[in-house]
N, C-alpha and C positions, 0 to 999 in steps of 0.2 A: 776867186779860179777863172780863168778863161776855156771854156772845152767846147770840144769841136767832135760834133756826134755823126758821124756818116754812116746812114741807112734811117730812113724813119718806117721801118716796119714796127714790129709787135715789141721786140725787144730796145730799138733803138729809140721807138718816138717815149717809151714808157722811160726810159735811163734819163736820154735829156730833160722830158718834164720834173722828173723825180732831184734832180741835181738841181733844177734854176727854182726848184721848191724852197733846196735846202740854201738857196744865195748865189751859187755858181752863176757866172753869165756864158749862155749856152747858146752853140747857134747848131740850127741841126741842117745836113746838107741830105739831098737827093736827088738823083740827076732827072724822076719823074717831077716834070713841070706842072702837070695839071695838080698834082699829087699836094706838091712845095703850096700850090697859088689855092688850093681847099686849105691845106692847114694855116695857110695865112688869113683865111677868112672864118678857123675856127669849127669846120670841117673836118673831121676824123676819119682814114682811112679803116680803123680796126673798132669794135664795140670793148671796151675795158672800164667795170664801174670806177667813177672817181675820175678816171683821166681829164674827161672832156674838161674841168671845172679847170684842174689844175694848169692845160693846158692854157683856156683862154686867159684866165687871172695873172700867170705869170707872162703870157706873152703883153697883158694890160702896162704889166708893171717893167718892162723892156728888159727882161731878165731870160727869154727865150723867143729866139728869132730862127724863121725856118728860110733857107737860103735854095738857090741849085747852083750857086758858085765856090766851089768851096776855095778857088783861089782867095777870094774875100773874107772867106771865114779862119782860110789859116794865120793869117798875120797876128801877129802878137798871141798866138793860143798855144797855151800851154801841155795838153794834153788832147793827143786825137783818139776818138774810142771809133774801132772799126765793129760795127751792126748791122751788115749786110748777110742776104739769106748764102747758107752751103747747102745747098738741096742734093739728097742723094744720087749718084751718079748711077747708072744701068748698073754695077758691078758691086754697089751698096756704099761705095765710098764718099765720104759728102767731099762737091764740090767747089774747090776755093779759087774757081777764077774770078770772082766778082770782091773774094779779099784782097786777092793777086793784084787785080785792079786799082781797087782803090791803096792799098800801101803804095802803088805805084805813083798815084795821082798826090798823096802825101808829098814822098819824094820830091816831085816837081813842086810843091805848092809851101812846104812849110820853110822860116824864116828862120828859126832859132833851136836852142835844144829841145827836142820835146819828149813826153812819154806816148808812144803810140799802143794804145790795148786795144787785144781781140777781146770785143765782147761778144761776138758771135761763139757758137758752138764749134771750135775744132780740133781736129785728130794733133795728137802728140807728134811736135815737131815745127806743127805750122809757123810759131814765132820764128823761128829759123828762118824759115822761106820769105816770110816778112821783112825780115832785118834785112833781106839779101837782096829783096827786090825795092825798098826803099835806097839802097847803099848804092845801086845801079842806077835808081835816078839821080839821086844826088852828084854821083861818078859823071853823068852824062851833062850835067850842069854845069859840073866844073868846079864846085863848090864844098868845105871841107865842114860840117857839121853835125854835132852830135848826136845820139838820141837812143832813147832803150825802148826794147818792144817787152811789154809785158801782159800778162794771162790773167784776166778778169774774169773769169766766167758769172753768165746771170742764171739764179735760182728763184725766178719768178712762174707761179701757179697762174695761169689764166684765168682771171675770176679776182683775184686777190693778188694783183701786181703788184699795186700801192702800196697797199700794207707790205708786202713782202721786201719792198725794196725798200720802203722808209722806215721800217720795224724790222730789217733783217736778223734770221738765226745766225748766221754768218755772211764773213765779205773773206773770200776766198781771193789771194792775189800773189800771183807767181814772178816774181822779180829778180834778175838775176844779179842788180846792180843796189849798190844802197841808196845811190840817190835819186833812182827811177821806187823804190818801198819808199823813202821819206817823204818821196811827193804824192803817192797814191795814199797814206796813212794820213796826211796832211787834208786830202780829198776826200774821205770818208770819217774824219771827225765827226760831222755833224749827226752819223748815224750809230755811233759808237759812245754817246752822254754817257748811257748808263752803268754798261759795261763794253770793256774791249771787244769787241767781237770779227777783229779782222785777222785770219790766220795767213801767216805770210811764209811762202816757199818756193821755190826755184820755178820757172816758167812752165818745163813739161809735166812736174808733179800736179800743177793748175790744170792743165788743158788734159789731162787724164782725170781727175776727182770729179770733173764735171761729167765727164762719159761715164765714169764708175757709179754716179749719182741717179741717174737716170735710169743708167740698166739695174741697181737694186732696184726700183720704185717698180721699173718694170717687171722685174723676176716676183716680186709679192705680190702681183695681177696676175701675171700668169698662174701660179702658183695656187690661189684662191679659187681661182677658175678652173683650176683640174679639181682641186678638191670638191670642186661645187659640182661638176660632172659625175666623179666617184659616187658622192652622196648622192644625187640621185638614183642614180642606178641601184643603190644600196637601202633605198626608203629612209635616208635621212635627210633633216632638215637643216641646210647647210649653216642657214644663219643664227642656229643655237652653237654649231659648233665655230662660227666667228666669233662668237660673242666666249666661248671658253676659251679659246686662243688668245684672244684680244686682251683677254684681260692677262696674260704672262708680258710682263712689262719688259722681256725682254725681245717679245712679238710686237705688241701694240697693235691699237687697231688703226692706224693710218695705212690705207692703200690694202686692204684686204676685206673689200666690198667685192664680193662675185657680180660680174654685169657681163654685157655684150662686148668686151674688148676695149682695149687702150687704142685710141687715135690721137690728133694732134700735131703738133709738127716738133715736135721733142724725140718722144719715146722710140715711134717707129725706127725717125733718120737716124736717132742717136744707136740705137741698139744695133740698125743694120751698122751702121760704120765702125761701130767696136769690133763685130764680127769680120769685116774684113782686114781691120788692122791687126786683130788679133794673126787670120790668116797669113798675111804677108809678112807677120812675125816669127812663122813655125810655128805658132800655139792654137791646138783643137779646141774654139769655143764652145764646147760642147752644151754646159749650161747654158749660155745667152742662144744659142742655134733652138734650142728646144724653147726657148722661153718666147722666140718670133714665131715658130711654128703655134703652138699654142695658140697665140694671139691670133693667128688669123684662120685657127678653124675657131675660136670662140666668136669672130665675127659671124660666123656663120650658123652659130646654134641657133637662134631665134628662128631664122626662119627654117631651120629643120625640125624646130618644134610645132609650127604652124603648119609644115607639111605632113608633120605627121598627123596632127590631130584633122585638119580638113581637105587632106589630099595632094599630091603631087599635082596635078590639074588646077591650078589654081583659077580658070577662065571663067570668070563670070561675080567671082569673089571681090568682094572691096574692104579696104582694110584701112585703118584710121592709123595715122603714125603723130607718137606726139614726143617731139624734139627731135633735130635732124643736125646741131653744134655736137663735136666731139664730147664736150661735157658743160654742164653747165657754168652761164655769167662770163659765156665769149661767144661768140658769131662764127669762130673760127669752125670750121669744115673738113681740114686736113686728117686725111684717112679716118674719118669717122667711121662707126659702126652701121650707122642708116644707110650709107651710101652702098654697104654691102649688101643690106638688108632691102633696101629699094632694089639693087638692081637682082639678086635671086628672085623676089617677088613679082616685078615684071617679066621676068624672061619666064616664067610659070605662067603667066596670062593675066594677073589679076592686075587690078586697080587701087592705088592707095592714094589717101589724102592725107598730107601730113602738114603739121602746124609743129614752128618754134616762136618763141617768146621773142628772141631776140635775131636769129640767123635767117630770116625769111629772103632778105637782099640777097645774102649771100646766097644763099640757095639758086636764086633766080640768074645769078653769074656765074656760077660755078659748077651745076648740075649739068650733066650731057644734054645741048639742044635736044637730041634725039626724044630725050624723055619730056623735055618743059614744052615740048611742040607736040607730042601726044596727050590724047585726051583721057591716057592712063596714068597719069602724075598728076595731079591736083593740089595748087599749094592752098589752103585752106586760110580765112580771115582769122581766126581762133580757133581753140583748141576743142570745143563743142559743134564747131560748121563740121569739122571734120570728121565726128562722128557719124553724121547722119546717113544713114543707110548700110551705114559698117558690119561687116560680116565676124568684125575683133577689133578691139582697140591695144595696139604694142606700143609700150611706153619704152624710149629708148635712151631719151636723157634725161637724168633725175630733176629739171628745173621743178622750182620750189611752186609753182603757181600749180604743177601736177600732182603733189605731196596728195591733198586733201579735196579733190576732184567730188562735185555733184553727183554721187554714184547714182541716185533715183534718177536724176535729168539725165545721166550716160546710159542706163537703161533704155529708156525713156527715146530715145535718137537709135541707138546701134538695133541691127535686124537679128544680131544672134548677143547672147551678154557673155562674151569670153573676154578675157586681156590676157593678153600675154606681157608678164612683166620683164624686162631686161634689165631691170635693176633692183629688185626685190622693195621698193617702195612700198606698197602694199601689206596689208595682212589680210591671209588668205580667207581666213575665218569671218573680218569683218567683209568683204567684198561679197563672201559666200551669204551672208546675210541678205546682203539685196541682190541674191540668185545669180551671182557671176560663177561662170568656172573660171579657173583662175590658173593659170602657166607662170612659174618664174624660173628663175635660173638657181639650180641644185636644188629644187622644190620636188616631189611629185603633184601633179596635177589636181587638183583641189574644187569639189565640185558643191553645191549647195545640200545636195542629197547627205555630202560627206557630215554636215552637222547633228 
């Protein structure tokens, strides 16, 4: 099948590459000339394990192409995927200006019946808006073409997106016409060889399903973080609590790991958008509001722990920070807990030396210039260089390379053997054996003397 993917960000690029991998002829379109030229050379704008290989191999096979000209990609195209950003507006609502702009361009370029797919995460009712915009463009051209607008939300985990797309748990398709449903069923047939993974519903149901899924996962995270804070004040080890409740099949172990708060391009934005949608319809989103509030507070927990131990004035203090990306497996720093922490430490007068296995280039692009130009924020070349002369090490992102570090070497590099573990990756007793004082999330402070 011939597909056009509009938008070469995270969702668009993964979608295009994976459909090409399964035999479709895919053209990815973007207005960013530099990005497209880089993609033609095999240079990707994002880090995602396995994506570079798939892109390069399918480009070589001719099944995957990149262009800035939608009019060229639109010729004989059967399915258009809208995969552009929907950033939050000032009121928390999803900004649909890019979606509407793309819909207008599709209406200006399409040459025959087509299925237009909302792949971007969009509020309930967006498909209706897309249909109106496309129809207006067709009316302006004075031509009569049939089309259907479908909702096909993505459920990709950054760091595991290729596996998620090629071997999905479920494929949600919202279609209000049998013709569009059949086309989408054929498109996804190669992904459902072992069992039928497609769940068909109407468009508005599919739009809501995406928001509900992300809101549920965000709720589990915020709930567990709140339990962790309660545990810490009661002298309870939250890790034992986590194991205890996770063994209940109704709860499970996924998304109940205490930490420094969720981030990324999805959960924060989608929770805000669903809160705004709820209020607009007259529903008080009490649970969602609590989820967002807990997460905002959670991102400050590490800074509060550090100040409680070392004082509110951190002038002259130096900290090693391991992990900048919002989660392992990606270079994405959007809404990352590391940014809130750095802001708090710098404001208190501290110096921060940070390292991330993947996100260093992204950090150099995205962190405020005032921070980067300051001598009090240093981007280290490796995780151990970051430790030199630091008063404590702070773990923010649970990359594998940080899980079993050389504690003896760490102790030799640090001024003070203190660890603030924002992801509960370390065994307090083990690090205490190396002389470290340990502070986790939802755990009482642990000292070598406690052994």
